[in-house]
C-alpha positions in Angstrom: 25.3 29.8 -13.3 22.5 32.0 -12.0 22.9 34.6 -14.8 22.4 31.9 -17.4 19.3 30.8 -15.7 18.0 34.4 -15.5 18.7 35.2 -19.1 18.5 32.1 -21.3 19.1 32.3 -25.0 16.1 32.3 -27.2 13.7 34.0 -24.9 11.7 36.4 -27.0 8.2 37.9 -27.3 7.8 38.2 -23.5 6.1 41.6 -23.7 3.5 40.3 -26.2 2.5 37.5 -23.9 3.0 38.9 -20.4 0.0 40.9 -19.0 -0.8 42.7 -15.8 -3.3 40.0 -14.8 -0.5 37.5 -14.9 1.6 39.7 -12.6 -1.2 40.0 -10.1 -1.2 36.2 -9.6 1.4 33.8 -8.3 4.5 32.6 -10.1 5.2 29.0 -9.2 8.7 27.5 -9.7 8.4 23.7 -10.0 11.6 21.8 -8.8 12.0 18.1 -9.2 14.7 15.5 -9.7 13.7 12.0 -10.9 15.8 9.9 -8.5 17.2 10.3 -5.0 20.7 9.7 -6.3 20.2 12.7 -8.6 19.2 14.8 -5.7 22.5 14.0 -3.9 24.8 14.2 -6.9 23.3 16.8 -9.3 23.4 19.8 -7.0 24.1 22.2 -9.8 20.9 21.3 -11.6 19.0 21.8 -8.3 20.6 25.2 -7.8 19.6 26.2 -11.4 16.0 25.3 -10.7 15.8 27.3 -7.5 17.4 30.3 -9.4 14.3 30.5 -11.5 12.6 32.5 -8.7 15.0 35.4 -9.6 13.9 35.2 -13.2 10.2 35.6 -12.2 11.2 38.7 -10.1 13.1 40.1 -13.1 10.0 39.7 -15.2 7.9 41.8 -12.8 6.6 39.5 -10.0 7.0 40.6 -6.4 9.1 38.3 -4.2 6.2 37.4 -2.0 4.3 36.1 -5.0 7.1 33.7 -6.0 6.3 30.2 -4.7 8.5 27.1 -4.9 7.0 23.6 -5.1 9.8 21.1 -4.4 7.9 18.3 -2.5 8.7 15.8 -5.3 12.5 15.6 -5.1 13.6 12.0 -6.0 10.2 11.0 -7.6 9.5 10.0 -11.2 7.2 12.1 -13.4 5.6 9.1 -15.0 2.3 9.4 -13.0 0.7 11.9 -10.7 -0.7 9.2 -8.4 1.9 9.8 -5.7 3.0 13.3 -6.7 1.4 15.6 -4.2 3.4 18.6 -5.5 2.0 18.3 -9.0 -1.5 17.8 -7.6 -1.1 21.0 -5.6 0.0 22.7 -8.8 -3.1 21.6 -10.6 -5.3 22.8 -7.7 -3.7 26.2 -7.6 -4.1 26.6 -11.4 -7.8 25.5 -11.1 -8.4 28.1 -8.4 -7.0 30.9 -10.7 -4.2 31.6 -8.4 -1.3 31.1 -10.8 -0.1 33.4 -13.6 3.2 31.7 -14.5 4.7 28.2 -14.1 8.5 28.0 -14.4 10.6 24.9 -14.8 14.1 24.4 -16.0 12.8 21.8 -18.5 9.1 21.2 -19.3 9.8 17.4 -18.8 10.2 18.2 -15.1 6.4 18.8 -15.0 5.2 15.5 -16.4 6.4 12.5 -18.4 2.9 11.3 -19.3 0.8 12.8 -22.1 -2.3 12.4 -20.1 -1.0 14.5 -17.2 0.8 16.9 -19.5 -2.3 17.7 -21.5 -4.4 18.0 -18.4 -2.1 20.7 -17.2 -2.2 22.4 -20.6 -6.0 22.4 -20.6 -6.2 24.1 -17.2 -3.5 26.6 -18.1 -5.5 27.5 -21.3 -8.7 27.9 -19.4 -7.3 30.1 -16.7 -4.8 32.0 -18.7 -1.6 30.6 -17.1 1.7 31.0 -18.9 4.5 28.3 -18.9 8.2 29.0 -19.1 11.5 27.0 -19.3 15.1 27.7 -20.2 14.2 28.1 -23.9 11.2 30.5 -23.8 7.8 31.6 -22.6 4.7 29.9 -23.8 1.0 30.8 -23.9 -1.3 27.7 -24.1 -4.0 29.9 -25.6 -1.8 30.6 -28.6 -2.1 27.9 -31.4 1.6 27.9 -32.2 2.7 27.6 -28.6 0.0 25.0 -27.9 1.3 22.9 -30.9 4.9 23.2 -29.6 3.9 22.3 -26.1 2.0 19.2 -27.3 5.0 18.0 -29.3 7.3 18.5 -26.3 4.9 16.5 -24.2 5.0 13.6 -26.7 8.8 13.8 -26.9 9.1 13.7 -23.1 7.0 10.6 -22.8 8.8 8.9 -25.7 12.2 9.7 -24.2 11.2 8.1 -20.9 9.8 5.1 -22.7 13.1 4.7 -24.7 15.2 4.9 -21.6 13.1 2.4 -19.7 13.2 0.1 -22.7 17.0 0.2 -22.9 17.4 -0.5 -19.2 14.8 -3.4 -19.4 16.6 -5.0 -22.3 19.9 -4.7 -20.4 18.4 -6.5 -17.4 16.8 -9.1 -19.6 20.1 -9.8 -21.3 21.8 -10.3 -17.9 18.9 -12.4 -16.6 19.1 -14.7 -19.6 22.6 -15.7 -18.5 21.3 -16.2 -14.9 23.5 -13.4 -13.6 20.9 -10.8 -12.5 20.7 -11.7 -8.8 19.0 -10.1 -5.8 19.6 -10.8 -2.1 20.2 -14.6 -1.6 17.2 -16.2 0.2 17.4 -18.2 3.4 19.9 -21.0 3.2 22.0 -19.4 0.5 25.0 -17.0 0.6 26.6 -14.8 -2.1 30.1 -16.2 -3.0 33.2 -14.4 -4.0 32.4 -15.3 -7.7 29.1 -13.4 -7.5 26.9 -16.5 -7.6 24.7 -17.9 -4.9 25.9 -21.0 -3.0 24.4 -23.2 -0.2 25.0 -21.8 3.3 28.3 -23.2 4.6 26.6 -23.8 7.9 25.4 -27.5 8.0 22.6 -26.8 10.4 21.2 -24.1 8.1 21.2 -26.5 5.2 19.5 -29.1 7.4 16.8 -26.7 8.5 15.9 -25.9 4.9 15.5 -29.5 4.0 13.6 -30.1 7.1 11.1 -27.4 6.1 10.3 -29.2 2.9 10.0 -32.6 4.6 7.7 -31.2 7.2 5.6 -29.5 4.6 5.1 -32.7 2.7 4.0 -34.4 5.9 1.7 -31.7 7.1 0.2 -30.7 3.8 -0.4 -27.0 4.6 1.5 -23.9 5.6 -0.2 -23.6 8.9 0.5 -27.2 9.7 4.1 -26.6 8.8 4.3 -23.6 11.1 2.8 -25.4 14.0 5.2 -28.3 13.5 8.3 -26.0 13.5 7.0 -24.2 16.6 6.2 -27.5 18.4 9.8 -28.8 17.8 11.3 -25.4 18.6 13.0 -25.1 15.2 14.3 -21.7 14.3 15.1 -20.3 10.8 18.7 -19.4 9.7 18.6 -15.8 8.6 21.5 -13.7 7.4 20.5 -10.0 7.5 21.1 -8.0 4.3 21.8 -4.7 6.1 22.6 -3.4 9.6 25.5 -3.9 11.9 25.1 -7.7 11.8 24.9 -7.9 8.0 25.8 -11.4 6.6 26.1 -12.9 10.1 23.9 -16.0 10.8 21.0 -15.4 13.1 18.3 -17.8 14.3 14.8 -16.3 14.1 11.4 -17.7 15.1 9.5 -19.1 12.1 6.7 -17.0 10.6 4.1 -17.7 7.9 5.5 -15.2 5.3 9.0 -16.5 5.4 7.9 -20.1 5.0 5.7 -19.1 2.1 8.6 -17.5 0.3 10.7 -20.6 0.9 8.1 -23.0 -0.4 7.6 -21.0 -3.6 11.2 -20.0 -4.5 12.6 -22.2 -7.2 16.2 -21.6 -6.1 15.7 -24.5 -3.6 15.3 -26.8 -6.6 18.3 -25.3 -8.3 16.4 -23.1 -10.7 16.9 -19.4 -11.6 13.8 -17.3 -12.5 13.3 -13.7 -13.6 10.0 -11.9 -14.3 8.0 -13.6 -11.6 6.4 -10.4 -10.3 5.0 -8.4 -13.2 2.8 -5.4 -12.7 -0.8 -5.6 -14.0 -1.7 -2.1 -15.2 -5.3 -2.7 -14.1 -4.4 -3.4 -10.4 -2.2 -0.7 -9.0 -3.8 1.4 -6.2 -3.2 5.1 -6.1 -0.7 6.1 -3.4 0.7 2.5 -3.0 3.6 2.1 -5.4 4.2 -1.6 -4.7 0.6 -2.7 -5.6 -0.6 -4.4 -8.8 2.1 -7.1 -8.9 1.1 -10.6 -10.1 3.0 -13.7 -9.0 3.8 -16.1 -11.8 5.0 -19.7 -11.4 8.5 -20.4 -12.6 7.4 -22.0 -15.9 5.5 -18.7 -16.8 8.4 -16.4 -16.1 10.3 -14.7 -18.9 13.5 -16.5 -17.9 13.7 -19.9 -16.1 17.0 -21.7 -16.0 17.1 -25.1 -14.3 20.2 -26.5 -12.5 21.6 -22.9 -12.2 22.3 -23.2 -8.4 23.0 -26.0 -6.0 19.6 -27.6 -5.0 18.2 -28.6 -1.7 15.3 -30.7 -3.2 14.5 -32.1 -6.6 12.6 -30.2 -9.2 9.8 -32.8 -9.1 9.3 -32.3 -5.4 9.2 -28.5 -5.9 6.6 -28.7 -8.6 4.3 -30.9 -6.6 4.5 -28.7 -3.5 2.4 -25.7 -4.7 -0.3 -28.1 -6.1 -0.7 -29.8 -2.8 -0.8 -26.5 -0.9 -3.5 -25.2 -3.3 -5.6 -28.3 -2.8 -5.5 -27.8 1.0 -6.8 -24.2 0.9 -10.2 -23.5 2.3 -11.8 -22.5 -1.0 -14.7 -23.8 -3.0 -12.5 -25.0 -5.8 -10.0 -26.7 -3.5 -10.2 -30.0 -1.7 -9.3 -28.5 1.7 -7.0 -30.0 4.3 -8.1 -33.1 6.1 -10.2 -32.3 9.1 -10.9 -34.0 12.5 -14.4 -35.0 11.5 -15.2 -38.7 10.8 -16.1 -38.0 7.1 -13.7 -39.7 4.7 -14.7 -38.0 1.4 -14.8 -34.4 2.3 -13.4 -32.4 -0.5 -13.4 -35.4 -2.9 -17.1 -36.0 -3.3 -19.0 -34.3 -6.2 -22.6 -34.4 -7.4 -23.1 -36.3 -10.7 -25.9 -33.9 -11.7 -24.6 -30.4 -11.2 -20.9 -31.1 -10.7 -20.7 -29.2 -7.5 -19.1 -30.4 -4.3 -21.1 -32.3 -1.7 -20.3 -31.0 1.8 -20.4 -33.2 4.9 -22.9 -32.3 7.6 -23.8 -33.8 11.0 -27.2 -33.9 12.6 -28.8 -35.3 15.8 -27.2 -36.3 19.0 -25.4 -39.2 17.3 -23.9 -36.8 14.7 -25.3 -38.7 11.7 -23.2 -38.0 8.7 -24.7 -36.9 5.4 -23.2 -35.5 2.2 -25.4 -32.7 0.9 -25.2 -30.4 -2.1 -26.0 -26.9 -0.7 -23.9 -24.8 -3.0 -26.8 -23.8 -5.2 -28.9 -23.0 -2.1 -26.2 -20.8 -0.6 -25.3 -18.9 -3.8 -28.7 -18.6 -5.5 -31.4 -19.7 -3.0 -32.3 -22.7 -5.2 -33.3 -26.1 -3.8 -30.6 -28.5 -2.8 -29.4 -31.0 -5.4 -28.4 -34.3 -3.7 -28.2 -35.7 -0.2 -26.9 -39.2 0.6 -26.0 -41.0 3.7 -22.3 -40.5 4.6 -22.0 -43.6 6.7 -23.2 -45.9 3.9 -21.0 -44.2 1.2 -17.9 -44.1 3.4 -18.2 -47.8 4.3 -18.6 -48.7 0.7 -15.6 -46.7 -0.4 -13.5 -48.2 2.4 -14.4 -51.7 1.2 -13.2 -50.7 -2.3 -9.9 -49.4 -0.9 -9.3 -52.5 1.2 -9.8 -54.7 -1.8 -7.3 -52.7 -3.7 -4.7 -52.3 -0.9 -4.7 -55.9 0.4 -1.8 -57.1 -1.9 0.3 -54.1 -1.1 -0.4 -53.5 2.5 2.8 -55.0 3.8 4.9 -52.8 1.4 3.0 -49.7 2.5 3.6 -50.4 6.2 7.3 -50.9 5.6 7.6 -47.7 3.7 5.7 -45.8 6.4 8.1 -47.2 9.0 11.2 -46.1 7.1 9.7 -42.7 6.5 9.0 -42.3 10.3 12.6 -43.3 11.2 14.0 -40.9 8.5 11.9 -38.1 9.9 13.1 -38.7 13.4 16.7 -38.9 12.1 16.4 -35.5 10.5 15.2 -34.0 13.8 17.9 -35.8 15.8 20.6 -34.4 13.5 19.1 -31.0 13.9 19.2 -31.2 17.7 22.7 -32.5 17.7 23.8 -29.5 15.7 22.0 -27.2 18.1 23.8 -28.7 21.0 27.1 -28.5 19.3 26.6 -24.9 18.4 25.7 -24.0 22.0 28.7 -25.9 23.4 31.0 -24.1 20.9 29.6 -20.8 22.0 30.2 -21.6 25.7 33.8 -22.7 24.9 34.4 -19.5 22.9 33.2 -17.3 25.7 35.4 -19.2 28.2 38.5 -18.7 26.0 37.8 -15.0 25.7 37.4 -14.6 29.5 40.6 -16.4 30.3 42.5 -14.4 27.6 41.8 -11.0 29.2 44.2 -9.5 31.6 43.2 -9.6 35.3 43.9 -5.9 35.7 41.3 -5.0 33.0 38.3 -5.4 35.3 35.7 -3.7 33.1 36.4 -6.0 30.1 36.7 -9.0 32.4 33.2 -8.4 34.0 31.6 -8.1 30.6 33.3 -11.3 29.3 32.3 -13.1 32.5 28.7 -12.0 31.9 28.8 -13.3 28.3 30.3 -16.6 29.5 27.6 -17.1 32.1 24.9 -16.3 29.5 26.5 -18.8 27.0 26.5 -21.5 29.8 22.8 -20.8 30.6 22.0 -21.1 26.9 23.8 -24.4 26.6 21.9 -25.7 29.6 18.6 -24.5 28.1 19.4 -26.4 24.9 20.2 -29.6 26.8 16.9 -29.3 28.7 14.9 -28.7 25.5 16.6 -31.8 23.9 15.7 -33.9 26.9 12.0 -32.9 26.5 12.2 -33.7 22.8 13.6 -37.2 23.5 10.8 -37.9 26.1 8.2 -36.9 23.5 9.5 -39.3 20.9 8.3 -42.9 20.7 10.7 -45.6 21.8 12.9 -47.2 19.1 11.7 -50.8 18.4 13.9 -53.8 18.3 14.4 -56.0 15.2 12.0 -58.6 16.6 9.4 -56.0 17.3 9.7 -54.7 13.7 9.3 -58.2 12.3 6.1 -58.5 14.4 4.9 -55.2 13.0 5.5 -56.4 9.5 3.4 -59.5 10.1 0.6 -57.5 11.7 0.6 -55.0 8.9 -1.0 -57.6 6.7 -4.2 -57.2 8.6 -4.8 -53.7 7.2 -8.6 -53.6 7.9 -8.0 -54.1 11.6 -5.4 -51.3 11.6 -7.8 -49.0 9.7 -10.4 -49.5 12.5 -7.8 -49.2 15.4 -8.5 -46.5 18.0 -4.9 -45.1 17.4 -5.7 -44.3 13.8 -7.2 -40.8 13.6 -9.8 -39.5 11.2 -7.1 -37.3 9.6 -4.9 -40.4 9.0 -7.8 -42.1 7.2 -8.5 -39.0 5.1 -4.9 -38.8 4.1 -4.9 -42.4 3.0 -8.1 -41.9 1.0 -6.6 -38.8 -0.7 -3.4 -40.6 -1.7 -5.4 -43.2 -3.5 -8.5 -41.3 -4.8 -8.6 -38.1 -6.7 -12.4 -37.7 -6.9 -15.6 -39.5 -6.2 -18.8 -38.7 -8.2 -22.3 -39.9 -7.1 -25.7 -39.7 -8.7 -29.0 -41.2 -7.4 -31.3 -42.7 -10.0 -34.5 -40.7 -9.3 -36.0 -41.6 -6.0 -34.8 -45.2 -6.1 -32.2 -46.9 -4.0 -29.8 -47.2 -6.9 -26.7 -45.0 -6.7 -24.1 -44.6 -9.5 -20.6 -44.1 -8.1 -17.5 -43.2 -10.2 -14.1 -43.6 -8.5 -11.3 -41.7 -10.1 -8.1 -43.3 -8.7 -4.7 -41.6 -8.5 -3.2 -41.7 -11.9 -6.5 -41.0 -13.7 -8.0 -44.5 -13.9 -11.8 -44.5 -13.3 -14.0 -47.3 -12.2 -17.8 -47.1 -12.3 -20.1 -48.9 -10.0 -23.8 -49.1 -9.2 -24.7 -49.9 -5.6 -28.0 -50.2 -3.6 -28.3 -47.9 -0.7 -30.6 -48.6 2.3 -34.1 -47.1 2.0 -33.5 -44.6 4.8 -30.3 -43.3 3.2 
């Protein structure tokens, strides 16, 4: 093996290319395997590469001038961004320290024409030779330079062909919906190789509860706070480690919730190609950067009804849009706030089209809607400024006139939704109590099954039993606190009274129990956008209401002189 590396066939013309000034400099042996699996399995190839040091000594280099660069074992040669060994090689050549570069194959050095020709240019300037198993090459010689250029093109083309074949194989498998990664939270990999709903009922219930709470809260942060407030943990099955595949309950975190809300598997859909790499965005030294996240409909493959679903596809499609509207960005509406303004995020200027932001002044916190975007961005004068109290009262009057016939039905639907939400939480707590009780019973059976003489095992099982009993007691105490925090269930007579009172919607709107956020939520359900424009310096204000569904109504109202 070493002899073949020392004396390859086809090596000729060495004496005509090798000079004394080459021997006075270093001979660098470049060693690289493209994948960690090749490093483990292709040990003979690695041995042949290290044996090239003996060839440099046979050609006249002293042993102390033979240097091996092998920092890039298991790395691809597609780019030099993360290849410190290749960067070191370029630096040594640029410092005129290298007389010869040896590699088992020239493709080991670079798989990119740009990187390959950069090395050739430096070697030609500083008179550095290159050698592989087929021969010795001088970049200053026209014939050798032509041959090296062709080899660089072939190396890059070979890599492109291999990657294309593998990509097409993955695409063909993905088009059948069979190219699967680790199953997300709430799903497990079945014996048939497909993803199925987690067999644990509580795990399924928690996943559905996440989507229900997100629709109610309207933002990821609100969802996270709601889960923490109700002490709801997430069902996680680790993909590696000693507890692989076993159900664990972890505290909720923002990133996990974001992945759940944007993964189409919960609506029963399969996707492939959701994270493509934008060649303009990768950052040097960070191999996982530059990825762009595409919605399911923009992916290369999107197959609906591929998996069992936890929610409908319509609910899943509406979720990202609502989360986007509640972001704190200029182009988004923003989440409802605690301030008294009703039209924050909905009101726009009829002149410039920019948003009018609510502001408060004076000890009484007088509300005004002001267009300051041009002032903030460009230092230009403000556009519009109108009284917030006057405009809010007028919009509320329009809402009441529209809602009056349907107020009873809305209240009944809200009551049903409240009971359903509490039912979900009650089921979740019952499952938690059942799980804690089963754990205590299991620990008791294990303790009673051990032989009395085996005291070491008995003490450990007794400790586990006591720990399970303490956990069960803790769960019952937490459930008691949950019950105390919930409102009392109303009787049928009380519900009938509520239905009669619900007809007086204006009174409920002004009730102290109705928060500003509740009013903002009602307004956003019914209105998509409100546009205002003042006629010069007059009291006439043109208001355009765009209702949910796209219907628009135009009005002209008179504002008070001071507004």
